[in-house]
C-alpha positions in Angstrom: -20.4 -28.7 1.6 -23.9 -28.0 2.6 -23.6 -24.2 2.4 -22.3 -24.3 -1.4 -25.0 -24.2 -4.0 -23.9 -24.9 -7.7 -26.6 -23.3 -9.7 -26.8 -25.5 -12.8 -29.7 -23.9 -14.6 -29.4 -24.3 -18.4 -29.9 -20.6 -19.0 -26.9 -19.6 -16.5 -24.8 -22.3 -17.9 -25.4 -21.0 -21.6 -24.8 -17.5 -20.7 -21.5 -18.4 -18.9 -20.3 -20.5 -22.0 -20.9 -17.1 -24.0 -18.8 -15.2 -21.3 -16.1 -17.6 -21.7 -15.7 -16.9 -25.4 -12.6 -14.6 -26.0 -14.5 -13.0 -28.9 -17.3 -11.8 -26.9 -17.2 -8.0 -26.7 -17.3 -5.6 -23.8 -21.1 -4.6 -24.2 -22.2 -8.2 -24.6 -20.1 -9.4 -21.7 -21.2 -6.8 -19.5 -24.9 -7.6 -20.2 -24.4 -11.2 -19.7 -22.8 -10.6 -16.4 -25.9 -8.7 -15.4 -28.3 -11.5 -16.6 -26.4 -14.2 -15.0 -26.3 -12.2 -11.7 -30.3 -11.7 -11.9 -30.7 -15.6 -12.4 -28.5 -16.3 -9.5 -30.2 -14.0 -7.3 -33.6 -15.3 -7.9 -32.2 -18.5 -6.3 -30.2 -16.8 -3.6 -32.8 -14.7 -2.4 -35.6 -17.2 -2.0 -35.5 -17.0 1.6 -36.1 -13.2 2.2 -38.4 -12.7 4.8 -41.9 -11.5 3.9 -45.0 -10.3 5.8 -48.6 -10.2 4.7 -49.9 -6.6 4.0 -53.5 -5.3 2.9 -53.7 -4.7 -0.8 -56.7 -3.4 -2.5 -57.2 -5.2 -5.8 -59.7 -4.1 -8.8 -62.1 -6.4 -7.2 -61.6 -6.7 -3.5 -58.9 -6.4 -0.8 -56.6 -9.2 0.5 -53.7 -9.8 2.6 -50.7 -10.4 0.4 -47.0 -11.1 1.1 -44.3 -8.4 0.7 -40.7 -8.3 1.5 -40.2 -7.5 5.3 -37.7 -5.7 7.5 -34.6 -3.9 6.7 -33.7 -3.6 3.0 -31.3 -6.1 1.2 -27.7 -4.9 1.1 -25.7 -5.6 -2.0 -22.1 -5.4 -1.6 -19.8 -5.6 -4.5 -16.1 -6.4 -4.4 -14.5 -3.5 -6.4 -14.2 -3.3 -9.2 -15.5 -6.5 -11.2 -18.2 -7.0 -8.4 -19.9 -3.8 -9.9 -21.0 -5.6 -12.9 -23.4 -7.8 -11.1 -25.2 -5.0 -9.1 -27.5 -3.9 -11.7 -28.8 -7.4 -12.4 -29.9 -7.6 -9.1 -31.2 -4.0 -8.4 -33.5 -4.8 -11.3 -35.1 -7.5 -9.2 -35.0 -5.7 -6.0 -34.8 -1.9 -6.8 -35.1 -0.9 -3.1 -31.7 -2.8 -2.3 -29.0 -0.7 -0.5 -25.6 -0.9 -2.1 -22.3 -0.8 -0.2 -18.7 -1.2 -1.7 -15.6 -3.0 -0.7 -12.3 -2.3 -2.6 -9.6 -4.8 -2.5 -6.4 -5.5 -4.8 -4.6 -8.5 -5.1 -0.8 -8.2 -4.7 0.5 -9.4 -8.1 3.6 -11.3 -6.3 2.0 -12.8 -3.2 -1.6 -12.9 -4.5 -2.7 -11.6 -1.2 -5.8 -9.2 -0.9 -5.5 -5.8 0.6 -8.3 -3.3 1.6 -8.4 0.2 0.2 -12.0 1.0 0.7 -15.3 -0.1 2.6 -18.6 1.7 3.0 -21.6 -0.3 4.0 -25.3 0.5 4.5 -26.2 1.2 8.2 -27.3 -0.7 10.2 -25.6 -3.5 8.3 -26.4 -6.0 11.2 -30.3 -5.9 10.5 -29.8 -6.7 6.7 -29.4 -9.6 4.4 -26.2 -8.9 2.7 -25.3 -10.2 -0.8 -21.6 -10.2 -1.5 -20.7 -10.1 -5.2 -17.6 -11.0 -7.3 -17.8 -12.7 -10.6 -14.5 -14.7 -10.0 -13.8 -16.7 -7.0 -10.1 -17.7 -7.6 -7.9 -18.0 -4.4 -11.0 -17.0 -2.4 -8.5 -14.6 -0.5 -10.5 -11.5 -1.4 -13.8 -12.8 -0.9 -12.8 -14.2 2.4 -11.3 -10.8 3.7 -14.5 -8.8 2.3 -16.7 -11.1 4.4 -14.4 -10.7 7.4 -14.8 -6.9 7.0 -18.5 -7.2 7.0 -18.6 -9.3 9.9 -16.3 -6.8 11.8 -18.9 -4.1 11.0 -21.7 -6.2 12.4 -22.8 -8.2 9.3 -24.4 -11.4 10.3 -26.7 -12.8 7.5 -24.3 -13.0 4.7 -24.4 -14.8 1.2 -21.7 -14.7 -1.4 -22.5 -14.9 -5.1 -20.0 -15.6 -8.1 -20.3 -16.5 -11.6 -17.3 -18.9 -11.8 -15.1 -20.6 -9.0 -11.9 -22.6 -8.7 -11.9 -25.4 -6.1 -9.1 -23.9 -4.4 -11.2 -20.6 -3.7 -14.4 -22.4 -2.8 -12.6 -24.5 -0.3 -10.9 -21.3 1.3 -14.1 -19.5 1.4 -16.1 -22.4 2.9 -13.4 -23.1 5.5 -12.9 -19.5 6.6 -16.8 -18.8 6.6 -18.9 -22.0 7.0 -21.9 -19.8 8.0 -22.0 -18.0 4.6 -24.2 -19.5 1.8 -22.1 -19.6 -1.5 -23.8 -19.4 -4.7 -21.7 -20.4 -7.8 -22.7 -20.5 -11.5 -20.0 -22.9 -12.4 -17.1 -24.7 -10.6 -14.0 -24.6 -13.0 -11.1 -27.1 -13.0 -8.3 -25.3 -11.2 -6.1 -22.2 -10.7 -2.9 -21.7 -13.0 0.5 -20.7 -11.6 -0.6 -17.1 -11.7 -3.8 -17.8 -9.6 -6.0 -17.3 -12.5 -9.1 -19.8 -13.0 -8.9 -22.4 -15.8 -10.6 -22.6 -18.2 -12.2 -19.4 -16.8 -13.0 -16.2 -18.9 -10.0 -14.1 -18.5 -9.9 -10.9 -16.3 -13.7 -10.2 -15.5 -12.9 -6.5 -14.6 -11.2 -5.8 -17.8 -13.8 -7.5 -20.0 -16.4 -5.7 -18.0 -15.2 -2.2 -18.4 -13.1 -2.5 -21.5 -9.7 -2.1 -20.0 -6.5 -4.0 -20.1 
């Protein structure tokens, strides 16, 4: 799958292993998710457009590249996706942030939208959709569909871990979207949780159960 990038950097893999540990507490878990998001974004945003601008250095003036066009749009899928936002805004402080709220039916595992607020105009921005877990792929696919319905065109998706089932669905539903994955896990269990996974990312980020 040409649009799928598995980010196998040792730092990312090391931090994901720490995330998996059931003894990792809320504060450390939250920090690790932010750090992984920053490392992944470094790769995912390597093709941001730039333009040369005139800069005065202490010695002379020169033309030097800066990010061009409308600002980056970061769109976390609520609520776990919120844990990845600050890692990316640390890299790109001028990024605009939207939100998409979805919940998964506990019986059918199908996603349902309850909130959608996007930066305007979304059509002119590079859009980075965030969710730590790509399990069935339903929520990510629906969220990207909503963004496209609002005019979004250049969309990337970024997750910490993915199950093959979710990765295949997202690829099939949106072959035009680049997908950045920290680690591809083994499979989904009977409750549609990723194995070996790391538990419920939202609960571990926010300290809830």
